C-alpha positions as CSV (number, residue, x, y, z in Angstrom):
1,M,-50.8,20.1,26.1
2,N,-49.5,21.3,29.4
3,A,-48.2,18.0,30.6
4,S,-44.5,17.8,31.4
5,H,-42.1,14.9,30.7
6,A,-42.2,14.1,34.4
7,D,-46.0,14.0,34.4
8,N,-46.0,11.6,31.4
9,V,-43.5,9.3,33.0
10,A,-45.5,9.3,36.3
11,K,-48.5,8.1,34.3
12,G,-46.7,5.2,32.8
13,M,-44.7,6.3,29.8
14,W,-41.1,5.1,29.5
15,A,-38.4,7.7,30.1
16,V,-36.4,6.5,27.1
17,N,-34.2,9.6,27.3
18,D,-32.5,7.8,30.1
19,P,-30.1,5.3,28.4
20,A,-30.6,2.7,31.2
21,V,-34.4,2.8,30.7
22,K,-34.0,2.7,26.9
23,A,-31.7,-0.3,27.1
24,S,-34.1,-2.2,29.3
25,V,-37.1,-1.6,27.0
26,C,-35.1,-2.4,23.8
27,L,-33.5,-5.5,25.3
28,D,-36.9,-7.0,26.0
29,C,-37.4,-7.6,22.3
30,H,-34.0,-7.3,20.8
31,F,-32.3,-9.7,23.3
32,G,-35.0,-11.3,25.5
33,S,-36.6,-11.0,28.9
34,D,-38.3,-13.2,31.5
35,K,-41.7,-12.1,30.3
36,P,-44.0,-14.7,28.6
37,G,-43.0,-15.2,25.0
38,Q,-40.0,-12.9,25.1
39,F,-37.1,-15.5,25.1
40,V,-35.9,-17.1,21.9
41,F,-34.9,-20.6,23.0
42,H,-32.4,-22.4,20.8
43,R,-35.2,-24.6,19.4
44,I,-36.8,-21.4,17.9
45,M,-33.4,-20.4,16.4
46,A,-33.2,-23.9,14.9
47,A,-36.6,-23.1,13.2
48,G,-35.1,-20.1,11.5
49,H,-34.8,-17.2,14.0
50,P,-31.6,-15.3,13.3
51,R,-28.7,-14.9,15.7
52,V,-29.5,-12.4,18.4
53,A,-27.4,-9.3,18.4
54,F,-27.7,-5.9,20.2
55,E,-26.0,-2.5,20.1
56,L,-28.2,0.2,21.6
57,D,-26.9,3.4,20.0
58,L,-26.5,2.2,16.4
59,F,-29.8,0.3,16.6
60,T,-31.5,3.5,17.9
61,S,-30.1,5.5,15.0
62,L,-31.2,3.0,12.4
63,Q,-34.7,2.8,13.9
64,R,-35.1,6.5,14.9
65,H,-38.7,7.6,15.3
66,H,-38.2,11.3,15.9
67,D,-35.5,14.0,15.9
68,E,-34.0,15.1,19.2
69,D,-34.3,18.8,18.4
70,A,-33.9,21.8,20.6
71,D,-37.4,21.5,22.0
72,Y,-36.8,17.8,22.9
73,A,-33.4,18.7,24.5
74,A,-35.1,21.4,26.6
75,R,-37.8,19.1,27.9
76,K,-35.9,15.8,28.3
77,G,-32.2,16.4,27.7
78,V,-30.1,14.5,25.1
79,T,-27.8,11.7,26.0
80,G,-24.7,11.4,23.9
81,G,-24.1,8.4,21.7
82,V,-21.1,7.3,23.7
83,K,-23.0,7.0,26.9
84,T,-25.8,5.2,25.2
85,W,-23.4,2.7,23.6
86,A,-21.5,2.1,26.9
87,V,-24.6,1.7,29.1
88,G,-26.2,-0.5,26.4
89,Q,-23.2,-2.9,26.4
90,A,-23.2,-3.2,30.1
91,L,-26.9,-3.8,30.4
92,A,-26.8,-6.4,27.6
93,V,-24.3,-8.4,29.6
94,E,-26.3,-7.9,32.8
95,R,-29.5,-9.1,31.0
96,A,-28.0,-12.2,29.5
97,L,-26.6,-13.2,32.9
98,S,-30.0,-12.5,34.5
99,L,-31.8,-14.7,32.1
100,L,-29.3,-17.6,32.4
101,P,-30.5,-19.3,35.6
102,A,-34.2,-19.6,34.5
103,A,-33.5,-20.3,30.8
104,S,-31.2,-23.2,31.7
105,G,-33.1,-24.5,34.8
106,R,-34.6,-27.5,33.0
107,L,-31.5,-28.4,31.1
108,N,-28.2,-30.0,32.0
109,G,-26.5,-26.7,30.9
110,P,-27.4,-23.3,29.6
111,D,-29.7,-23.1,26.6
112,Y,-27.7,-22.8,23.4
113,Y,-29.3,-19.4,22.8
114,F,-26.5,-17.9,24.9
115,Y,-23.7,-19.4,22.9
116,D,-21.8,-18.3,19.8
117,C,-23.6,-20.2,17.0
118,R,-20.3,-21.0,15.4
119,S,-19.1,-22.9,18.4
120,C,-21.0,-25.8,16.8
121,H,-22.1,-24.6,13.4
122,R,-18.6,-23.7,12.3
123,T,-19.8,-22.9,8.7
124,F,-23.5,-22.6,7.7
125,S,-23.0,-24.3,4.4
126,D,-24.1,-27.5,2.5
127,D,-20.8,-27.6,0.7
128,P,-18.9,-30.7,1.8
129,A,-15.6,-28.9,1.1
130,A,-16.4,-26.2,3.7
131,Q,-13.5,-26.0,6.2
132,I,-14.1,-26.4,9.9
133,V,-11.9,-23.9,11.7
134,A,-11.2,-23.8,15.5
135,R,-9.6,-20.7,16.8
136,T,-7.8,-20.2,20.1
137,N,-8.8,-17.1,22.1
138,G,-6.8,-16.3,25.2
139,W,-9.7,-14.4,26.7
140,R,-11.6,-17.6,27.3
141,P,-9.9,-20.3,29.4
142,I,-12.0,-23.2,28.1
143,P,-11.1,-26.6,26.9
144,P,-11.4,-27.7,23.2
145,G,-14.9,-28.8,22.3
146,Q,-16.7,-26.6,24.8
147,P,-19.2,-24.2,23.2
148,V,-18.3,-20.6,23.5
149,W,-20.5,-18.2,25.4
150,N,-21.5,-15.3,23.0
151,D,-19.3,-12.7,24.7
152,E,-19.4,-9.9,22.1
153,Q,-20.8,-7.5,24.7
154,M,-18.3,-8.6,27.3
155,I,-15.5,-7.8,24.9
156,M,-16.9,-4.3,24.4
157,L,-17.5,-3.8,28.1
158,A,-14.0,-4.8,28.9
159,A,-12.7,-2.0,26.6
160,A,-15.1,0.6,28.1
161,A,-14.2,-0.4,31.6
162,R,-10.5,0.0,31.1
163,V,-11.1,3.6,30.0
164,V,-13.9,4.8,32.3
165,A,-13.6,2.6,35.4
166,P,-10.1,1.1,35.6
167,D,-10.7,0.3,39.2
168,V,-13.5,-2.1,38.2
169,A,-11.9,-3.3,34.9
170,R,-9.5,-5.7,36.5
171,S,-12.3,-7.4,38.5
172,F,-14.4,-7.6,35.4
173,D,-11.6,-9.3,33.4
174,I,-11.0,-11.8,36.1
175,Q,-14.7,-12.5,36.6
176,S,-15.2,-12.9,32.8
177,R,-12.5,-15.5,32.6
178,A,-13.8,-17.3,35.7
179,F,-17.3,-17.3,34.1
180,H,-16.1,-18.9,30.9
181,A,-14.2,-21.5,32.8
182,A,-17.2,-22.2,35.1
183,L,-19.5,-23.0,32.2
184,G,-17.4,-26.2,31.7
185,G,-18.1,-27.3,35.3
186,D,-21.1,-27.9,37.5
187,R,-24.3,-25.8,37.4
188,A,-23.9,-24.4,40.9
189,G,-20.4,-23.0,40.0
190,A,-21.6,-21.6,36.7
191,M,-24.6,-19.8,38.3
192,K,-22.3,-18.4,41.1
193,A,-19.8,-17.0,38.5
194,A,-22.7,-15.6,36.5
195,A,-24.2,-13.8,39.5
196,T,-20.8,-12.2,40.3
197,L,-20.2,-11.0,36.8
198,K,-23.8,-9.8,36.5
199,A,-23.3,-7.5,39.6
200,T,-20.1,-6.1,38.1
201,A,-21.8,-5.4,34.8
202,A,-24.6,-3.5,36.6
203,T,-21.9,-1.5,38.5
204,L,-20.3,-0.5,35.2
205,A,-23.7,0.5,33.8
206,R,-24.1,2.9,36.7
207,R,-20.6,4.3,36.4
208,F,-21.2,4.9,32.7
209,A,-24.5,6.6,33.4
210,G,-22.7,9.1,35.6
211,T,-19.8,9.7,33.1
212,S,-19.7,12.7,30.8
213,F,-17.6,11.0,28.1
214,D,-15.5,13.9,27.0
215,R,-13.4,14.0,23.8
216,A,-10.3,12.4,25.3
217,Q,-12.3,9.5,26.7
218,T,-14.1,8.9,23.4
219,F,-10.8,8.7,21.5
220,A,-9.5,6.4,24.3
221,L,-12.5,4.2,23.9
222,I,-12.0,3.9,20.2
223,D,-8.4,2.9,20.7
224,A,-9.4,0.4,23.3
225,V,-11.9,-1.2,21.0
226,L,-9.9,-1.2,17.8
227,V,-6.4,-1.9,19.2
228,G,-6.6,-2.9,22.8
229,N,-9.2,-5.6,22.1
230,A,-7.7,-6.8,18.8
231,A,-6.6,-10.2,20.2
232,A,-10.2,-10.9,21.2
233,Y,-11.6,-10.7,17.6
234,T,-11.1,-14.3,16.8
235,D,-14.8,-14.8,16.1
236,Y,-17.3,-13.1,13.9
237,Q,-19.7,-11.7,16.5
238,G,-17.0,-9.8,18.4
239,G,-15.8,-8.3,15.1
240,A,-19.3,-7.2,14.2
241,Q,-19.5,-5.3,17.5
242,A,-16.1,-3.7,17.0
243,V,-17.0,-2.1,13.7
244,M,-20.4,-0.9,15.0
245,A,-18.6,0.6,18.0
246,A,-16.1,2.4,15.7
247,D,-19.0,3.8,13.7
248,T,-21.0,4.8,16.8
249,L,-18.1,6.5,18.6
250,L,-16.8,8.4,15.6
251,S,-20.4,9.6,14.9
252,A,-20.7,10.8,18.5
253,L,-17.5,12.9,18.1
254,V,-18.9,14.5,15.0
255,T,-22.3,15.1,16.6
256,A,-20.7,16.8,19.6
257,G,-18.6,19.0,17.3
258,Q,-15.4,17.5,18.5
259,V,-14.3,16.2,15.1
260,D,-14.8,17.9,11.7
261,R,-17.5,16.1,9.7
262,G,-15.5,16.2,6.5
263,A,-12.5,14.7,8.2
264,A,-14.7,11.9,9.6
265,Q,-16.3,11.3,6.3
266,A,-12.9,10.6,4.8
267,L,-12.8,7.6,7.1
268,R,-16.0,6.1,5.6
269,P,-14.2,3.9,3.0
270,D,-12.2,2.3,5.8
271,L,-15.3,1.7,7.9
272,D,-17.1,0.3,4.9
273,R,-14.2,-2.1,4.3
274,A,-14.5,-3.3,7.9
275,Y,-18.3,-3.7,7.6
276,A,-17.7,-5.7,4.4
277,L,-15.3,-8.0,6.3
278,A,-18.0,-8.5,9.0
279,R,-20.9,-8.9,6.6
280,D,-20.7,-12.7,6.0
281,A,-19.9,-14.9,8.9
282,N,-19.0,-17.8,6.6
283,R,-16.2,-15.7,5.1
284,W,-14.9,-14.4,8.4
285,D,-11.1,-13.6,8.2
286,P,-9.8,-12.5,11.6
287,A,-6.4,-11.4,10.4
288,A,-7.7,-9.2,7.6
289,F,-10.3,-7.7,10.0
290,R,-7.7,-6.8,12.6
291,G,-5.5,-5.2,9.9
292,T,-8.4,-3.0,8.8
293,L,-9.2,-2.0,12.4
294,A,-5.5,-1.1,12.9
295,Q,-5.7,1.1,9.8
296,I,-8.8,2.8,11.1
297,A,-7.3,3.4,14.5
298,G,-4.2,4.9,12.9
299,R,-6.2,7.4,10.8
300,L,-8.5,8.2,13.8
301,R,-5.4,9.2,15.9
302,G,-4.7,11.8,13.2
303,L,-8.0,13.5,14.1
304,K,-7.1,14.1,17.7
């Protein structure tokens, strides 16, 4: 009964009050690790495993096991949702790039686990009339026919970096583009580009961990995700991350007492509409989704 949080951690418990530790633990199962049996190769996905997706703060809220009450805060401290979101995005990118060399070591290229499923499976349908749609995305300098790396976390991380670490953001953007391009070349070049981008993602995770994320930064993050990143939402997985981010960041403002709960609740129909547009990947409509995000962004600016 007299044990402290530090005592428990020293004896082997995970300090999941630290967003970096929480992300590491959650990523093991919800994304994958190099531990035996903790990587979902494409052949397992072909047998029915769903697309792998990750968003630390929203997933934590949906699977919450306890309340972070005053006693919890006194013993461990409470990390805000914005920091948890940002650190989670950065470490998801870092984890994917860490797994890449080993997971693709016995193949001619990376295991298809890492790619956007709809690079190949454009529509999951038995209907012969289903349309095959290819979309151009200026964020990815890749030739037609090359599978697209599942870059949903990279898109979110680029937005967060522009707000919190502009000195690193430019390097991250350049390295992201170089990584996409390198995947179409030889293995050595791809692994080198992955290692460079991985190091920058880890740097951003550390920067986010040391950031307070005040009200102004949170509003700037929302704008960066909803408006600044709009051109990147050509594909379903990036859109799904965007609407989860909007929900997470708005909720964080309410929890911190920085936005009136009733005013935020008035935005729920707009968020629900965005969720509906991102519910079915087979019915993905980028233009309609961007329009809804723009409406949400406009209404959120009215809460500043």
